C-alpha positions in Angstrom: 95.5 90.4 117.7 94.8 88.7 114.3 98.2 89.7 112.1 99.3 88.8 108.3 101.6 86.4 107.9 101.7 86.9 103.9 100.1 88.8 101.6 98.0 90.3 100.3 98.2 88.8 97.0 96.0 90.6 94.3 95.6 87.4 92.1 92.7 87.0 89.1 91.1 90.2 88.4 88.4 90.4 85.8 86.6 93.5 84.3 84.5 93.4 87.7 85.9 91.1 90.1 89.2 90.6 91.9 90.6 87.8 94.0 92.9 88.8 97.0 94.9 86.0 98.9 96.1 86.1 102.1 97.9 84.3 105.4 97.0 85.1 108.9 98.6 83.8 112.0 95.0 82.5 113.3 91.9 81.8 111.8 89.6 85.0 111.2 87.2 86.9 108.9 89.1 88.7 106.4 87.2 92.0 104.6 88.0 93.5 101.7 85.9 96.4 100.0 82.8 95.0 101.9 83.4 91.4 100.8 84.3 88.9 103.2 85.8 85.2 103.5 86.6 82.9 106.5 90.1 81.6 106.6 90.6 77.8 106.5 93.4 76.0 108.0 96.2 73.6 106.3 98.7 71.7 108.6 98.3 74.4 111.4 98.4 77.5 108.7 95.4 79.9 108.0 94.7 81.1 104.6 91.7 83.1 102.9 90.8 84.2 99.0 88.4 87.3 99.4 86.4 87.6 96.0 85.6 90.9 95.3 82.7 91.9 93.4 80.6 94.6 91.9 83.9 96.9 90.7 83.5 99.0 87.5 85.2 98.0 84.3 88.5 99.8 83.7 88.4 101.4 87.0 91.3 102.0 90.3 90.1 100.9 93.3 92.4 101.3 96.6 91.7 98.8 99.1 92.4 97.6 102.6 92.4 94.2 104.6 90.8 93.6 107.5 91.1 91.1 109.7 87.9 90.7 112.0 87.1 94.0 111.1 90.6 95.6 112.3 92.9 97.5 109.4 95.9 95.0 108.9 96.8 96.5 105.6 98.5 98.6 104.5 101.1 97.7 107.3 103.0 100.6 109.7 105.8 101.4 107.3 103.7 101.1 103.9 104.3 104.8 103.5 106.8 104.3 101.3 104.8 103.1 98.7 101.5 104.0 97.3 98.0 102.7 98.0 97.6 99.1 97.0 94.9 99.3 94.3 92.5 97.3 92.2 92.6 97.7 88.5 90.4 96.0 86.8 90.1 95.0 82.8 88.2 97.0 80.4 87.1 96.3 77.1 89.5 97.2 74.1 92.2 98.6 76.4 96.1 97.8 75.7 97.1 94.8 77.2 100.5 94.7 78.7 101.6 91.0 80.2 104.9 91.6 82.1 106.8 87.8 82.8 110.1 86.4 84.2 110.8 83.5 85.6 113.7 81.7 88.1 113.9 84.1 90.9 116.5 83.1 93.7 115.1 84.9 97.1 115.9 86.2 99.5 119.3 87.4 98.4 120.8 89.7 101.2 124.2 89.4 100.1 123.8 89.7 96.7 125.1 86.6 95.1 122.7 86.1 92.4 122.7 89.9 91.3 120.2 92.7 90.8 116.4 91.2 91.0 114.3 92.4 87.8 111.1 92.0 90.2 112.2 94.5 92.8 113.3 96.8 90.3 109.9 96.7 88.4 108.1 97.4 91.5 109.9 100.1 92.7 109.4 101.9 89.1 105.7 101.4 89.7 105.9 102.7 93.2 107.6 105.4 91.5 104.6 106.4 89.2 107.4 106.0 86.1 106.5 103.6 83.2 103.1 102.0 81.8 101.2 99.7 84.2 100.8 96.0 83.5 97.5 94.4 82.8 99.1 91.5 84.9 102.1 89.7 85.8 103.0 86.2 85.0 105.3 84.2 87.0 106.2 81.5 84.7 108.3 79.3 87.0 110.7 78.7 89.8 108.9 81.4 92.2 110.6 79.2 95.0 113.6 77.2 94.8 112.9 74.2 97.5 115.9 72.6 96.3 118.7 75.1 96.3 118.4 76.9 99.8 119.7 80.0 100.9 121.0 81.1 104.4 117.8 82.3 105.8 115.7 78.8 104.8 118.5 76.9 105.5 119.0 78.1 109.2 115.1 77.6 109.9 115.5 74.0 108.5 118.7 73.5 110.6 116.7 74.9 113.9 113.8 72.8 113.2 115.5 69.4 112.3 118.9 69.9 112.2 121.9 70.2 109.3 121.7 66.3 108.8 118.6 64.8 108.8 116.9 64.0 105.3 116.6 65.9 102.5 119.9 67.8 103.0 119.9 71.2 102.2 116.4 70.9 100.7 112.8 71.5 102.1 111.4 68.5 103.3 107.7 69.1 103.7 104.4 71.2 103.7 106.0 73.5 107.0 109.1 74.5 105.2 107.8 75.2 101.6 104.9 77.5 103.7 108.2 79.4 105.0 109.9 79.4 101.9 106.9 81.4 100.1 107.1 83.8 103.1 110.5 84.4 102.4 110.0 84.9 98.6 107.3 87.1 99.2 107.4 89.1 102.0 111.2 90.1 102.8 111.5 93.0 100.0 109.0 95.6 101.1 108.9 96.5 97.1 107.8 92.9 95.7 105.6 92.4 98.7 103.6 95.7 97.6 104.1 94.6 93.6 102.3 91.6 94.4 99.5 93.3 96.5 98.6 95.7 93.6 99.1 93.9 90.6 97.2 91.0 89.1 99.5 88.2 89.0 99.2 84.5 87.4 102.1 81.7 88.1 102.9 78.4 87.1 105.3 76.1 88.7 108.6 74.6 87.2 111.1 72.1 88.5 112.4 73.9 91.4 109.2 74.5 93.0 109.6 70.9 93.6 112.7 69.9 92.9 115.2 70.1 90.2 114.7 68.0 86.8 111.1 67.3 88.1 109.5 64.9 86.3 112.2 64.1 83.8 111.2 60.5 83.0 110.0 57.5 84.2 113.4 56.0 85.6 113.5 59.5 87.4 110.4 59.0 89.1 111.2 55.2 90.6 114.6 56.6 92.1 112.7 59.6 94.2 109.5 57.5 95.2 112.5 55.1 96.5 113.3 58.1 98.9 112.0 57.4 102.3 111.3 61.1 102.5 110.0 61.9 99.2 106.2 61.5 100.0 106.5 64.2 102.5 108.2 66.4 100.0 106.2 65.9 96.9 103.0 65.9 99.0 104.0 69.3 100.8 105.2 70.7 97.3 101.9 70.1 95.5 99.7 71.1 98.4 101.6 74.2 98.8 101.3 74.9 95.3 97.7 74.6 95.3 97.3 76.9 98.2 100.1 79.5 97.5 100.0 79.7 93.5 97.1 77.7 92.0 94.1 78.6 93.8 94.6 82.5 92.7 95.0 81.8 89.0 91.3 80.8 88.6 88.3 82.8 88.2 85.7 82.7 90.9 83.5 80.2 88.9 86.6 78.0 88.5 87.3 77.9 91.9 83.4 77.5 93.1 83.9 74.4 90.8 87.1 72.7 92.7 86.1 69.8 94.9 89.1 70.3 97.0 88.0 73.4 97.7 84.8 72.7 98.8 86.1 70.1 100.9 88.3 72.1 102.7 85.8 75.3 103.5 83.6 72.5 104.7 86.2 71.0 107.0 87.3 75.0 108.0 83.5 75.2 108.8 83.6 72.9 111.7 86.5 74.1 113.0 89.2 71.4 111.4 92.5 71.1 109.7 92.5 70.2 106.4 95.9 68.8 106.3 95.1 65.6 105.4 92.7 66.4 102.4 95.2 68.4 100.6 97.8 65.7 101.5 95.9 62.8 99.8 95.2 65.2 96.5 98.8 66.3 96.4 99.8 62.4 95.9 97.2 61.8 94.0 97.9 64.2 91.6 101.6 63.4 91.7 100.8 59.7 90.8 97.9 59.9 88.4 98.2 63.2 86.5 94.5 62.9 84.6 93.2 63.3 88.2 94.0 67.4 88.3 94.7 70.0 86.1 96.9 73.3 87.0 96.8 74.5 83.4 94.3 77.5 83.0 93.5 79.7 80.0 92.2 83.4 80.5 91.0 86.0 77.9 92.5 89.8 78.0 90.2 91.1 75.6 91.0 89.6 72.3 94.4 87.9 73.4 94.4 84.4 74.6 96.8 83.5 77.2 97.0 79.7 77.5 99.2 78.9 80.5 100.3 75.3 80.4 101.3 72.9 83.2 104.3 71.1 81.5 105.9 69.5 84.5 103.0 67.7 86.8 100.8 66.9 83.8 103.7 64.5 82.1 102.7 60.7 80.9 105.9 58.6 82.2 105.3 55.1 82.4 107.6 52.1 81.4 106.1 52.2 77.7 104.7 55.7 77.3 106.5 59.2 77.6 104.5 62.3 76.8 105.0 66.1 77.7 101.2 66.2 78.4 99.1 63.3 79.2 96.0 62.6 76.8 93.4 64.3 79.2 95.7 67.6 79.4 96.8 67.3 75.2 92.9 67.1 74.5 92.4 70.4 76.5 95.1 71.9 75.2 93.8 71.2 71.3 90.5 72.7 72.6 91.9 75.9 73.7 94.1 76.5 70.9 91.5 78.6 68.7 91.5 81.4 66.6 89.0 84.2 66.2 91.3 86.5 68.9 94.0 89.3 68.1 96.8 87.4 69.4 97.4 83.5 71.2 99.7 83.5 74.1 101.0 80.0 75.2 103.0 80.4 78.3 105.1 77.0 79.2 107.8 77.2 81.8 109.9 75.0 79.6 111.0 77.1 76.0 109.1 75.0 73.2 111.2 76.2 70.8 115.2 75.9 71.7 118.1 76.6 70.0 118.3 74.3 67.4 121.9 72.8 68.8 120.1 71.6 72.4 116.5 70.7 70.7 118.9 68.2 68.3 120.5 66.9 71.2 117.5 66.3 73.3 115.7 64.8 70.4 118.7 62.4 70.2 119.0 61.6 73.8 115.4 60.7 74.2 115.6 58.3 71.4 118.9 56.6 72.6 117.4 56.7 76.1 114.2 54.8 74.7 116.9 52.2 73.3 117.5 53.1 69.8 121.2 52.0 70.6 120.5 49.2 72.4 120.1 48.6 76.3 123.4 49.9 77.1 122.9 53.0 74.8 119.7 53.7 76.7 121.4 53.4 80.3 123.8 55.9 79.2 121.1 58.2 77.5 119.2 58.2 80.5 122.5 59.6 82.8 122.8 61.9 80.1 119.7 63.0 80.6 119.3 63.4 84.1 123.2 65.1 84.1 122.7 67.4 81.4 118.9 68.5 82.2 117.8 67.3 78.5 113.8 67.1 79.2 112.4 70.3 77.5 109.5 69.8 74.9 112.4 68.7 72.2 112.8 65.6 74.6 109.3 64.8 74.3 109.2 64.2 70.3 105.6 63.1 70.0 104.3 66.2 72.2 106.3 68.7 70.2 104.6 67.4 67.1 101.0 67.6 68.3 101.7 71.4 69.4 103.2 72.2 66.2 99.9 71.1 64.6 97.8 72.9 67.0 99.6 76.2 66.5 99.8 75.4 62.9 96.2 74.9 62.7 95.4 77.9 64.5 97.8 80.2 62.2 96.5 78.9 58.9 93.3 79.7 60.1 91.8 76.5 60.1 90.1 77.3 63.7 88.7 80.5 63.1 89.9 83.8 62.1 94.0 83.5 62.3 95.1 85.5 65.1 97.7 88.5 64.2 100.3 86.7 66.6 100.8 83.0 68.0 103.6 83.6 70.4 105.1 81.3 73.3 106.1 82.7 76.5 108.6 80.8 78.6 111.6 80.8 81.1 113.7 77.9 82.5 116.6 78.2 80.8 118.5 81.4 82.5 118.9 83.3 79.4 116.6 85.7 77.0 116.0 85.4 73.5 113.5 85.7 70.6 113.3 82.7 68.1 110.9 82.7 65.0 109.2 80.2 62.9 110.6 80.2 59.5 108.8 77.2 58.0 106.2 76.2 56.9 105.3 80.0 56.3 101.9 81.0 57.8 100.4 84.4 57.5 100.2 84.5 61.1 104.0 84.9 63.1 105.2 82.4 65.2 107.4 83.0 68.0 109.4 82.0 70.8 109.9 84.7 73.8 112.1 83.9 76.8 112.8 85.9 79.6 114.6 84.1 82.4 116.1 84.8 84.9 114.2 87.3 87.3 117.2 86.6 89.8 119.3 83.8 89.4 122.2 84.1 86.3 123.8 81.2 84.5 127.4 81.3 85.0 130.5 79.4 84.5 130.4 76.1 81.9 126.6 76.2 81.8 126.9 79.8 80.5 129.9 78.9 78.0 127.7 75.6 76.7 124.7 77.8 75.8 126.6 80.4 74.2 127.8 77.9 72.0 124.4 76.3 71.1 123.1 79.7 70.4 125.5 80.1 67.5 124.9 79.7 63.9 126.4 76.5 62.6 126.5 74.4 65.9 123.4 72.4 65.4 124.5 70.1 62.5 126.5 67.8 64.6 123.3 67.0 67.2 120.9 66.7 64.2 123.4 64.0 62.3 123.2 62.1 65.7 119.3 62.6 66.1 119.7 60.9 62.5 121.5 58.2 63.3 119.1 57.4 66.4 116.3 57.3 63.3 114.7 60.8 64.8 112.6 62.6 62.2 113.4 66.1 61.4 111.1 68.7 63.5 108.2 69.7 61.7 109.1 73.6 62.0 112.1 75.0 61.3 112.9 78.3 63.5 116.0 80.7 64.1 117.0 82.7 67.2 117.0 86.7 65.8 117.5 88.4 69.0 119.6 87.4 72.1 120.9 85.6 74.0 121.1 87.9 77.0 122.5 86.2 80.2 121.5 89.0 82.5 118.4 89.1 85.2 115.4 90.6 83.2 112.2 91.1 83.0 110.0 90.7 79.8 106.6 93.0 78.8 104.2 92.2 76.0 102.5 95.0 74.6 99.0 94.3 72.8 97.5 97.4 71.1 94.9 95.7 68.9 96.5 93.4 66.0 99.7 94.7 66.7 102.0 92.7 69.5 105.5 94.0 70.6 107.5 92.3 73.4 110.2 94.5 75.4 113.1 93.0 77.4 114.5 95.4 80.4 117.4 94.2 82.5 118.1 94.9 85.9 120.8 97.1 87.1 122.3 98.9 90.3 119.8 100.9 92.3 117.0 98.9 91.4 117.0 100.4 87.9 115.6 98.6 84.4 117.8 99.3 81.1 115.8 98.5 78.4 117.8 95.7 76.3 115.7 95.1 73.2 112.7 95.2 71.9 110.8 93.0 68.9 107.1 93.0 66.7 105.9 89.8 67.0 102.8 91.0 64.7 103.2 91.4 61.0 103.1 95.2 60.5 99.7 96.6 59.7 98.3 93.0 60.5 
């Protein structure tokens, strides 16, 4: 009898369509609300994406998942949670986008504190609070290089405790198990992902800490004999478990790899080699693939940026986004919408002290202080994780030009707000651009972590970096390395908060606000702060 291994996951939802993702324990036909899809097989694992059409805008439709005609979801014991539903978008409705990043799971010993995602799920299950339009998971959905006891035990049984890479996942099989642990073990989180449209993007720990920090970093990891299986397993599993569900049905239909994998499935084959080849090509030549995407929620545009795999890192060029990706982002940054949200796992606007430090470090690592200084700069870059937008000066300036043009109304009617949504740094805050001034406010909203709090010296260092008056020292060093001043000025106005948190962007017409909530005992959420992102009466 065919069973669900993982899922269902409710992914892209439009006004009349919805995508439901599942993993099963054997090949089968999957049915949802009369729509069906055959599974495809990759490295012995079986997946399907069912595309439901013909739904009514603004409707709530309970659904079941059928495997070869038999009801497999809801499972026995699911009575503790309401039925899974598909909530379609409706023109003109309020938009609520909840988001967060950096979730260590499972955490049966409670080492990483209360789980904000689980608390959010249980509140929704109790019919408390407003329902989100979508959930945005902005990086580090899984930790492939910081293992919990469950995945470590699986690896030790599979290949022994001393095999390379030690205490890290090695290939597609271990990634598949890691996703199952992350999204199945907590029943509240599993239910949440079955009933709230979810969109994702990766960050470094989805592959490895400091993934694509620099050209030197890439040379170092590719010299490791086990890296090819690791990167193909990481990107191949991401394509299946995360990326495919981010796409609209039309975008998925245009995906050449998806078509090829389904063709192999139609012949009864396993498409593992195809996915591995794609993943290796995507890593070595970022221009050959795109992980970024953009969706409109009414008059709000969400741009989800890949700020990891699309980096341009060669011996003579360094950019956060390669030329093709930067041109795509430039095209997406347009006005004539009420709000523009740009989600990047890495904060675009860091505390000024950290921004200046990364400016300085990039220049030194590039040779501003000679060859010895460059070697020192590279060591500091990798040791201190200095690889955010600020460490890609030219890319930072290009994005500043794009959002500035939108905010000034040079690319259509200016929106009421422009906001970057980010995670990664393991604390939450709000920063506002103060110069140059525009009619449209530009903000940086950070919410991190969902469950993986910063501790010890790293927390202390970031507390200091967020204080007023600490930026001048590194600005002086950056000036000595001949780095020009940033094209924007900004300051932290709220935070930092170091708790496990989830944030929600609330949009009603041209009004936009953000609310942060911290996870507490007993799967509770406590409102920590709120702020307006648009101007009053905008």
